[in-house]
C-alpha positions as CSV (number, residue, x, y, z in Angstrom):
1,X,54.9,-51.5,-25.2
2,X,52.2,-50.9,-27.1
3,X,49.7,-52.5,-24.4
4,X,51.7,-50.1,-21.5
5,X,51.0,-47.4,-23.4
6,X,47.7,-48.5,-23.9
7,X,46.8,-49.3,-20.5
8,X,48.2,-45.8,-19.3
9,X,46.2,-43.9,-21.4
10,X,43.5,-45.9,-20.2
11,X,44.4,-44.8,-16.9
12,X,45.0,-41.1,-17.7
13,X,41.8,-41.1,-19.3
14,X,39.9,-42.8,-16.1
15,X,41.7,-40.3,-14.1
16,X,40.1,-37.1,-16.1
17,X,36.5,-38.9,-16.4
18,X,36.9,-39.3,-12.6
19,X,38.0,-35.7,-12.0
20,X,35.2,-34.8,-14.0
21,X,33.0,-37.2,-12.4
22,X,33.8,-35.3,-8.9
23,X,33.5,-31.6,-10.9
24,X,30.1,-32.7,-12.1
25,X,28.9,-33.7,-8.8
26,X,30.0,-30.4,-7.4
27,X,28.5,-28.5,-9.5
28,X,25.2,-30.4,-9.2
29,X,25.0,-29.9,-5.8
30,X,25.7,-26.1,-6.1
31,X,23.2,-26.0,-8.7
32,X,20.8,-27.9,-6.4
33,X,22.0,-25.4,-3.5
34,X,21.1,-22.3,-5.4
35,X,18.0,-23.8,-6.8
36,X,17.0,-24.2,-3.0
37,X,17.8,-20.5,-2.2
38,X,16.3,-19.4,-5.4
39,X,13.0,-21.2,-4.1
40,X,13.3,-19.8,-0.8
41,X,13.7,-16.4,-1.7
42,X,10.7,-16.9,-4.0
43,X,9.0,-17.8,-1.4
44,X,10.0,-15.0,1.2
45,X,9.2,-12.5,-2.0
46,X,5.7,-13.8,-2.2
47,X,5.1,-13.4,1.6
48,X,6.5,-9.5,1.0
49,X,4.2,-9.0,-1.8
50,X,1.1,-10.6,0.3
51,X,1.7,-8.5,2.9
52,X,2.4,-5.4,1.2
53,X,-0.8,-5.6,-0.6
54,X,-2.3,-6.2,2.4
55,X,-1.0,-3.1,3.7
56,X,-1.8,-1.2,0.8
57,X,-5.5,-2.6,0.7
58,X,-5.2,-1.8,4.7
59,X,-4.2,2.2,3.8
60,X,-7.0,2.2,1.2
61,X,-10.0,1.7,3.6
62,X,-8.4,3.9,6.3
63,X,-8.3,6.2,3.7
64,X,-11.3,5.6,2.4
65,X,-13.3,5.9,6.2
66,X,-11.2,9.1,6.4
67,X,-12.3,10.8,3.4
68,X,-16.2,9.4,4.5
69,X,-15.6,11.5,7.6
70,X,-14.6,14.5,6.5
71,X,-17.1,14.0,3.7
72,X,-20.0,13.6,6.5
73,X,-18.3,16.5,8.5
74,X,-17.9,19.2,5.8
75,X,-22.0,18.3,4.8
76,X,-22.8,18.7,8.6
77,X,-20.4,22.1,8.5
78,X,-22.4,23.4,5.7
79,X,-26.0,22.6,7.5
80,X,-24.9,24.6,10.4
81,X,-23.7,27.2,8.0
82,X,-27.2,27.5,6.3
83,X,-28.7,27.1,9.8
84,X,-26.4,30.1,11.0
85,X,-27.5,32.0,7.8
86,X,-31.2,30.9,8.4
87,X,-31.1,32.3,12.1
88,X,-29.4,35.4,11.0
89,X,-31.8,36.2,8.3
90,X,-34.7,36.2,10.7
91,X,-32.9,38.2,13.3
92,X,-32.4,40.4,10.5
93,X,-36.0,40.9,9.6
94,X,-36.8,40.3,13.8
95,X,-34.7,43.8,13.8
96,X,-35.9,45.3,11.3
97,X,-39.7,44.9,12.3
98,X,-38.7,46.4,15.7
99,X,-37.2,49.2,13.8
100,X,-40.1,50.3,12.4
101,X,-42.0,49.9,15.2
102,X,-40.0,52.4,17.1
103,X,-40.1,54.2,14.5
104,X,-43.8,54.2,14.2
105,X,-44.2,54.6,18.0
106,X,-41.7,58.0,18.0
107,X,-43.3,59.9,15.3
108,X,-46.5,59.3,16.8
109,X,-44.5,60.6,20.4
110,X,-44.1,63.4,18.2
């Protein structure tokens, strides 16, 4: 009777061990699947970061180019304004000179 009970206990232990072993294999497979998904996600994330850095660098270069263009346009506008101011000043001087000459001519006629 003791041997029968011992065989029964061994049989139960072997069945539990087989069940635990099957559960362990299943958990290992799930873990491997999760690790694969994690690696895929990390690769995708790294690619997205690389693309984002590239896009940011591209936008920064575009903004720098636009800034340079605007700076050049502003410098050209200032140069044109100075040129116009010089021309206006010269025109005023010419006008004053002509007015002075006309006054002299009027005085001589009177």
